[in-house]
TORKOL-4160 file (C-alpha; in steps of 0.2 Angstrom, whole numbers, padded with zeros to 4 digits, m for minus):
281
<pt num="1" X="m0137" Y="m0078" Z="0125"/>
<pt num="2" X="m0120" Y="m0070" Z="0129"/>
<pt num="3" X="m0102" Y="m0075" Z="0130"/>
<pt num="4" X="m0088" Y="m0069" Z="0142"/>
<pt num="5" X="m0076" Y="m0058" Z="0129"/>
<pt num="6" X="m0060" Y="m0060" Z="0140"/>
<pt num="7" X="m0062" Y="m0080" Z="0139"/>
<pt num="8" X="m0065" Y="m0079" Z="0120"/>
<pt num="9" X="m0050" Y="m0070" Z="0119"/>
<pt num="10" X="m0041" Y="m0082" Z="0128"/>
<pt num="11" X="m0047" Y="m0095" Z="0114"/>
<pt num="12" X="m0044" Y="m0083" Z="0099"/>
<pt num="13" X="m0026" Y="m0082" Z="0103"/>
<pt num="14" X="m0023" Y="m0099" Z="0106"/>
<pt num="15" X="m0031" Y="m0106" Z="0091"/>
<pt num="16" X="m0023" Y="m0092" Z="0081"/>
<pt num="17" X="m0005" Y="m0098" Z="0090"/>
<pt num="18" X="m0004" Y="m0110" Z="0075"/>
<pt num="19" X="m0002" Y="m0098" Z="0063"/>
<pt num="20" X="0004" Y="m0081" Z="0072"/>
<pt num="21" X="0016" Y="m0078" Z="0087"/>
<pt num="22" X="0007" Y="m0071" Z="0103"/>
<pt num="23" X="0010" Y="m0052" Z="0099"/>
<pt num="24" X="0002" Y="m0052" Z="0081"/>
<pt num="25" X="m0014" Y="m0064" Z="0089"/>
<pt num="26" X="m0017" Y="m0051" Z="0101"/>
<pt num="27" X="m0014" Y="m0035" Z="0091"/>
<pt num="28" X="m0028" Y="m0044" Z="0076"/>
<pt num="29" X="m0039" Y="m0047" Z="0091"/>
<pt num="30" X="m0037" Y="m0030" Z="0095"/>
<pt num="31" X="m0041" Y="m0024" Z="0079"/>
<pt num="32" X="m0056" Y="m0033" Z="0076"/>
<pt num="33" X="m0065" Y="m0030" Z="0094"/>
<pt num="34" X="m0061" Y="m0010" Z="0090"/>
<pt num="35" X="m0069" Y="m0013" Z="0074"/>
<pt num="36" X="m0083" Y="m0024" Z="0076"/>
<pt num="37" X="m0088" Y="m0020" Z="0094"/>
<pt num="38" X="m0079" Y="m0001" Z="0094"/>
<pt num="39" X="m0071" Y="m0005" Z="0109"/>
<pt num="40" X="m0053" Y="0004" Z="0112"/>
<pt num="41" X="m0041" Y="m0009" Z="0118"/>
<pt num="42" X="m0038" Y="0000" Z="0133"/>
<pt num="43" X="m0057" Y="0000" Z="0138"/>
<pt num="44" X="m0057" Y="m0018" Z="0135"/>
<pt num="45" X="m0043" Y="m0019" Z="0146"/>
<pt num="46" X="m0051" Y="m0008" Z="0161"/>
<pt num="47" X="m0067" Y="m0017" Z="0161"/>
<pt num="48" X="m0070" Y="m0031" Z="0172"/>
<pt num="49" X="m0081" Y="m0040" Z="0162"/>
<pt num="50" X="m0087" Y="m0040" Z="0143"/>
<pt num="51" X="m0099" Y="m0048" Z="0135"/>
<pt num="52" X="m0106" Y="m0051" Z="0118"/>
<pt num="53" X="m0121" Y="m0059" Z="0111"/>
<pt num="54" X="m0121" Y="m0074" Z="0099"/>
<pt num="55" X="m0123" Y="m0065" Z="0084"/>
<pt num="56" X="m0108" Y="m0055" Z="0087"/>
<pt num="57" X="m0097" Y="m0071" Z="0093"/>
<pt num="58" X="m0102" Y="m0076" Z="0076"/>
<pt num="59" X="m0094" Y="m0063" Z="0067"/>
<pt num="60" X="m0078" Y="m0065" Z="0078"/>
<pt num="61" X="m0077" Y="m0083" Z="0073"/>
<pt num="62" X="m0081" Y="m0079" Z="0054"/>
<pt num="63" X="m0066" Y="m0068" Z="0056"/>
<pt num="64" X="m0054" Y="m0080" Z="0066"/>
<pt num="65" X="m0057" Y="m0094" Z="0053"/>
<pt num="66" X="m0052" Y="m0081" Z="0038"/>
<pt num="67" X="m0038" Y="m0078" Z="0050"/>
<pt num="68" X="m0033" Y="m0096" Z="0049"/>
<pt num="69" X="m0034" Y="m0098" Z="0032"/>
<pt num="70" X="m0019" Y="m0083" Z="0031"/>
<pt num="71" X="m0031" Y="m0071" Z="0024"/>
<pt num="72" X="m0024" Y="m0054" Z="0029"/>
<pt num="73" X="m0038" Y="m0044" Z="0042"/>
<pt num="74" X="m0037" Y="m0028" Z="0030"/>
<pt num="75" X="m0045" Y="m0039" Z="0019"/>
<pt num="76" X="m0058" Y="m0046" Z="0031"/>
<pt num="77" X="m0062" Y="m0029" Z="0036"/>
<pt num="78" X="m0061" Y="m0021" Z="0019"/>
<pt num="79" X="m0052" Y="m0006" Z="0024"/>
<pt num="80" X="m0034" Y="m0001" Z="0031"/>
<pt num="81" X="m0025" Y="0015" Z="0039"/>
<pt num="82" X="m0015" Y="0026" Z="0026"/>
<pt num="83" X="m0005" Y="0042" Z="0030"/>
<pt num="84" X="m0021" Y="0045" Z="0042"/>
<pt num="85" X="m0032" Y="0039" Z="0029"/>
<pt num="86" X="m0044" Y="0027" Z="0028"/>
<pt num="87" X="m0042" Y="0019" Z="0012"/>
<pt num="88" X="m0054" Y="0004" Z="0008"/>
<pt num="89" X="m0045" Y="m0012" Z="m0001"/>
<pt num="90" X="m0051" Y="m0029" Z="m0009"/>
<pt num="91" X="m0040" Y="m0042" Z="m0015"/>
<pt num="92" X="m0040" Y="m0033" Z="m0031"/>
<pt num="93" X="m0027" Y="m0021" Z="m0024"/>
<pt num="94" X="m0012" Y="m0023" Z="m0013"/>
<pt num="95" X="m0013" Y="m0017" Z="0004"/>
<pt num="96" X="m0003" Y="m0002" Z="0007"/>
<pt num="97" X="0014" Y="m0002" Z="0017"/>
<pt num="98" X="0022" Y="0008" Z="0030"/>
<pt num="99" X="0036" Y="0008" Z="0016"/>
<pt num="100" X="0025" Y="0019" Z="0006"/>
<pt num="101" X="0018" Y="0031" Z="0017"/>
<pt num="102" X="0038" Y="0034" Z="0019"/>
<pt num="103" X="0038" Y="0036" Z="m0001"/>
<pt num="104" X="0024" Y="0048" Z="0001"/>
<pt num="105" X="0032" Y="0059" Z="0015"/>
<pt num="106" X="0047" Y="0060" Z="0005"/>
<pt num="107" X="0039" Y="0067" Z="m0010"/>
<pt num="108" X="0027" Y="0080" Z="0001"/>
<pt num="109" X="0043" Y="0086" Z="0011"/>
<pt num="110" X="0051" Y="0090" Z="m0006"/>
<pt num="111" X="0035" Y="0097" Z="m0013"/>
<pt num="112" X="0027" Y="0108" Z="0001"/>
<pt num="113" X="0041" Y="0120" Z="m0002"/>
<pt num="114" X="0036" Y="0125" Z="m0020"/>
<pt num="115" X="0027" Y="0140" Z="m0025"/>
<pt num="116" X="0020" Y="0134" Z="m0043"/>
<pt num="117" X="0005" Y="0124" Z="m0045"/>
<pt num="118" X="0013" Y="0106" Z="m0046"/>
<pt num="119" X="0005" Y="0092" Z="m0054"/>
<pt num="120" X="0010" Y="0073" Z="m0051"/>
<pt num="121" X="0006" Y="0055" Z="m0056"/>
<pt num="122" X="0007" Y="0039" Z="m0048"/>
<pt num="123" X="0010" Y="0024" Z="m0059"/>
<pt num="124" X="0001" Y="0009" Z="m0054"/>
<pt num="125" X="m0009" Y="0017" Z="m0043"/>
<pt num="126" X="m0020" Y="0001" Z="m0034"/>
<pt num="127" X="m0030" Y="0007" Z="m0020"/>
<pt num="128" X="m0026" Y="0026" Z="m0025"/>
<pt num="129" X="m0019" Y="0028" Z="m0008"/>
<pt num="130" X="m0003" Y="0037" Z="m0014"/>
<pt num="131" X="m0012" Y="0049" Z="m0026"/>
<pt num="132" X="m0026" Y="0052" Z="m0013"/>
<pt num="133" X="m0013" Y="0055" Z="0002"/>
<pt num="134" X="m0004" Y="0068" Z="m0010"/>
<pt num="135" X="m0019" Y="0077" Z="m0016"/>
<pt num="136" X="m0024" Y="0080" Z="0004"/>
<pt num="137" X="m0009" Y="0086" Z="0009"/>
<pt num="138" X="m0005" Y="0097" Z="m0009"/>
<pt num="139" X="m0023" Y="0102" Z="m0011"/>
<pt num="140" X="m0017" Y="0116" Z="m0024"/>
<pt num="141" X="m0009" Y="0102" Z="m0034"/>
<pt num="142" X="m0017" Y="0091" Z="m0049"/>
<pt num="143" X="m0014" Y="0074" Z="m0044"/>
<pt num="144" X="m0015" Y="0058" Z="m0056"/>
<pt num="145" X="m0016" Y="0040" Z="m0053"/>
<pt num="146" X="m0014" Y="0027" Z="m0067"/>
<pt num="147" X="m0017" Y="0010" Z="m0067"/>
<pt num="148" X="m0020" Y="m0006" Z="m0079"/>
<pt num="149" X="m0035" Y="m0013" Z="m0068"/>
<pt num="150" X="m0051" Y="m0008" Z="m0069"/>
<pt num="151" X="m0055" Y="m0015" Z="m0053"/>
<pt num="152" X="m0043" Y="m0006" Z="m0045"/>
<pt num="153" X="m0047" Y="0011" Z="m0054"/>
<pt num="154" X="m0065" Y="0009" Z="m0048"/>
<pt num="155" X="m0059" Y="0007" Z="m0030"/>
<pt num="156" X="m0045" Y="0022" Z="m0031"/>
<pt num="157" X="m0060" Y="0033" Z="m0036"/>
<pt num="158" X="m0072" Y="0026" Z="m0024"/>
<pt num="159" X="m0058" Y="0030" Z="m0010"/>
<pt num="160" X="m0055" Y="0047" Z="m0018"/>
<pt num="161" X="m0075" Y="0051" Z="m0015"/>
<pt num="162" X="m0074" Y="0045" Z="0001"/>
<pt num="163" X="m0059" Y="0058" Z="0006"/>
<pt num="164" X="m0066" Y="0070" Z="m0004"/>
<pt num="165" X="m0048" Y="0071" Z="m0014"/>
<pt num="166" X="m0047" Y="0078" Z="m0032"/>
<pt num="167" X="m0038" Y="0065" Z="m0040"/>
<pt num="168" X="m0039" Y="0061" Z="m0061"/>
<pt num="169" X="m0040" Y="0042" Z="m0063"/>
<pt num="170" X="m0033" Y="0034" Z="m0080"/>
<pt num="171" X="m0033" Y="0018" Z="m0086"/>
<pt num="172" X="m0019" Y="0012" Z="m0096"/>
<pt num="173" X="m0003" Y="m0001" Z="m0098"/>
<pt num="174" X="0011" Y="0007" Z="m0091"/>
<pt num="175" X="0022" Y="m0004" Z="m0102"/>
<pt num="176" X="0011" Y="0001" Z="m0120"/>
<pt num="177" X="0011" Y="0019" Z="m0116"/>
<pt num="178" X="0022" Y="0030" Z="m0128"/>
<pt num="179" X="0021" Y="0045" Z="m0116"/>
<pt num="180" X="0013" Y="0052" Z="m0100"/>
<pt num="181" X="0006" Y="0069" Z="m0097"/>
<pt num="182" X="0017" Y="0082" Z="m0095"/>
<pt num="183" X="0018" Y="0083" Z="m0073"/>
<pt num="184" X="0033" Y="0089" Z="m0061"/>
<pt num="185" X="0033" Y="0071" Z="m0051"/>
<pt num="186" X="0031" Y="0053" Z="m0056"/>
<pt num="187" X="0027" Y="0042" Z="m0040"/>
<pt num="188" X="0026" Y="0022" Z="m0040"/>
<pt num="189" X="0025" Y="0007" Z="m0032"/>
<pt num="190" X="0028" Y="m0005" Z="m0046"/>
<pt num="191" X="0030" Y="m0022" Z="m0045"/>
<pt num="192" X="0046" Y="m0027" Z="m0042"/>
<pt num="193" X="0048" Y="m0046" Z="m0033"/>
<pt num="194" X="0057" Y="m0060" Z="m0044"/>
<pt num="195" X="0043" Y="m0073" Z="m0047"/>
<pt num="196" X="0059" Y="m0086" Z="m0039"/>
<pt num="197" X="0057" Y="m0075" Z="m0023"/>
<pt num="198" X="0038" Y="m0082" Z="m0021"/>
<pt num="199" X="0044" Y="m0097" Z="m0011"/>
<pt num="200" X="0050" Y="m0086" Z="0002"/>
<pt num="201" X="0034" Y="m0073" Z="0003"/>
<pt num="202" X="0022" Y="m0078" Z="0016"/>
<pt num="203" X="0005" Y="m0087" Z="0013"/>
<pt num="204" X="m0006" Y="m0071" Z="0019"/>
<pt num="205" X="0003" Y="m0061" Z="0002"/>
<pt num="206" X="0006" Y="m0075" Z="m0008"/>
<pt num="207" X="m0012" Y="m0084" Z="m0009"/>
<pt num="208" X="m0022" Y="m0067" Z="m0006"/>
<pt num="209" X="m0014" Y="m0051" Z="m0015"/>
<pt num="210" X="m0013" Y="m0048" Z="m0032"/>
<pt num="211" X="0000" Y="m0056" Z="m0041"/>
<pt num="212" X="m0002" Y="m0044" Z="m0055"/>
<pt num="213" X="0004" Y="m0031" Z="m0044"/>
<pt num="214" X="0018" Y="m0042" Z="m0034"/>
<pt num="215" X="0029" Y="m0050" Z="m0048"/>
<pt num="216" X="0040" Y="m0046" Z="m0060"/>
<pt num="217" X="0049" Y="m0060" Z="m0073"/>
<pt num="218" X="0066" Y="m0066" Z="m0064"/>
<pt num="219" X="0077" Y="m0061" Z="m0082"/>
<pt num="220" X="0069" Y="m0043" Z="m0082"/>
<pt num="221" X="0066" Y="m0038" Z="m0064"/>
<pt num="222" X="0068" Y="m0019" Z="m0067"/>
<pt num="223" X="0056" Y="m0019" Z="m0082"/>
<pt num="224" X="0044" Y="m0005" Z="m0075"/>
<pt num="225" X="0059" Y="0007" Z="m0068"/>
<pt num="226" X="0064" Y="0005" Z="m0087"/>
<pt num="227" X="0049" Y="0012" Z="m0092"/>
<pt num="228" X="0047" Y="0024" Z="m0082"/>
<pt num="229" X="0064" Y="0031" Z="m0083"/>
<pt num="230" X="0060" Y="0031" Z="m0103"/>
<pt num="231" X="0043" Y="0039" Z="m0100"/>
<pt num="232" X="0052" Y="0051" Z="m0089"/>
<pt num="233" X="0065" Y="0059" Z="m0101"/>
<pt num="234" X="0053" Y="0060" Z="m0116"/>
<pt num="235" X="0043" Y="0072" Z="m0107"/>
<pt num="236" X="0047" Y="0091" Z="m0112"/>
<pt num="237" X="0053" Y="0096" Z="m0094"/>
<pt num="238" X="0060" Y="0079" Z="m0085"/>
<pt num="239" X="0050" Y="0077" Z="m0069"/>
<pt num="240" X="0057" Y="0071" Z="m0055"/>
<pt num="241" X="0053" Y="0052" Z="m0052"/>
<pt num="242" X="0050" Y="0042" Z="m0034"/>
<pt num="243" X="0049" Y="0026" Z="m0033"/>
<pt num="244" X="0049" Y="0010" Z="m0021"/>
<pt num="245" X="0062" Y="m0002" Z="m0023"/>
<pt num="246" X="0069" Y="m0018" Z="m0018"/>
<pt num="247" X="0081" Y="m0018" Z="m0006"/>
<pt num="248" X="0090" Y="m0033" Z="m0015"/>
<pt num="249" X="0090" Y="m0021" Z="m0031"/>
<pt num="250" X="0093" Y="m0005" Z="m0024"/>
<pt num="251" X="0111" Y="m0002" Z="m0033"/>
<pt num="252" X="0106" Y="m0010" Z="m0049"/>
<pt num="253" X="0089" Y="0001" Z="m0050"/>
<pt num="254" X="0101" Y="0016" Z="m0045"/>
<pt num="255" X="0112" Y="0013" Z="m0059"/>
<pt num="256" X="0099" Y="0010" Z="m0071"/>
<pt num="257" X="0091" Y="0029" Z="m0068"/>
<pt num="258" X="0111" Y="0033" Z="m0070"/>
<pt num="259" X="0110" Y="0024" Z="m0087"/>
<pt num="260" X="0096" Y="0034" Z="m0094"/>
<pt num="261" X="0103" Y="0051" Z="m0090"/>
<pt num="262" X="0096" Y="0055" Z="m0075"/>
<pt num="263" X="0111" Y="0068" Z="m0066"/>
<pt num="264" X="0106" Y="0064" Z="m0047"/>
<pt num="265" X="0099" Y="0047" Z="m0041"/>
<pt num="266" X="0096" Y="0046" Z="m0021"/>
<pt num="267" X="0093" Y="0031" Z="m0011"/>
<pt num="268" X="0083" Y="0031" Z="0006"/>
<pt num="269" X="0083" Y="0018" Z="0019"/>
<pt num="270" X="0064" Y="0015" Z="0026"/>
<pt num="271" X="0060" Y="0013" Z="0044"/>
<pt num="272" X="0069" Y="m0006" Z="0045"/>
<pt num="273" X="0087" Y="0001" Z="0040"/>
<pt num="274" X="0083" Y="m0005" Z="0022"/>
<pt num="275" X="0087" Y="0003" Z="0006"/>
<pt num="276" X="0067" Y="0004" Z="m0001"/>
<pt num="277" X="0066" Y="0022" Z="m0009"/>
<pt num="278" X="0075" Y="0030" Z="m0024"/>
<pt num="279" X="0074" Y="0049" Z="m0031"/>
<pt num="280" X="0079" Y="0052" Z="m0049"/>
<pt num="281" X="0081" Y="0069" Z="m0057"/>
């Protein structure tokens, strides 16, 4: 039995309209069409009639049901794209965001001019997207990724192998660490969302992404930044620190690094114009 895909698209977008706007629903349909049918959006638009088999329709219907439960499409398909790389993701790790790509770009802009061999560590590595992107673009660098989650580290190692990226992964709770390996650069996208803010979050994040990687206590939202600053200052040679930050706590985070003794602290806006990245040295 064959089903007309263009007619199914109308039904798909109509059903998802209870949760997503038309633009979002159309984008989700295009993503599924490309992934499941290997059919590019422009090819689909150019063809007057496109039919799919019942088996393919069943896969589409399953994906639609999961989307209607607010499950992120990246978890449904099992991957996302980060810095031009396919990064596998599961509910054990956060889905990489565009803002984090900008953080990586900032690191690369500063580090590519370095003549000596660099060493970098990503704290709270999750899927491994940050150290893998760094390793692919700084092939001579020594790159490490640290995380408390064994599941996250297994996925990160798998992603690293997928891209033939040389990254050393370390299992550790950063809040319990006394010291870090000697590095030139610390990078991190640590948890920084106050638990009280969970009421403002969408269900696709709140119900599906790991809370361990998202939330911090209301009374100590900068706990991870304090620890990163402390570990950096314990090193023989103070590393440059690059971190993703909450736009609502940007000035507080900047002041924290200054209070710890960092002479220079820079805040950078993301593509939306929000204060979302910080460099301290």
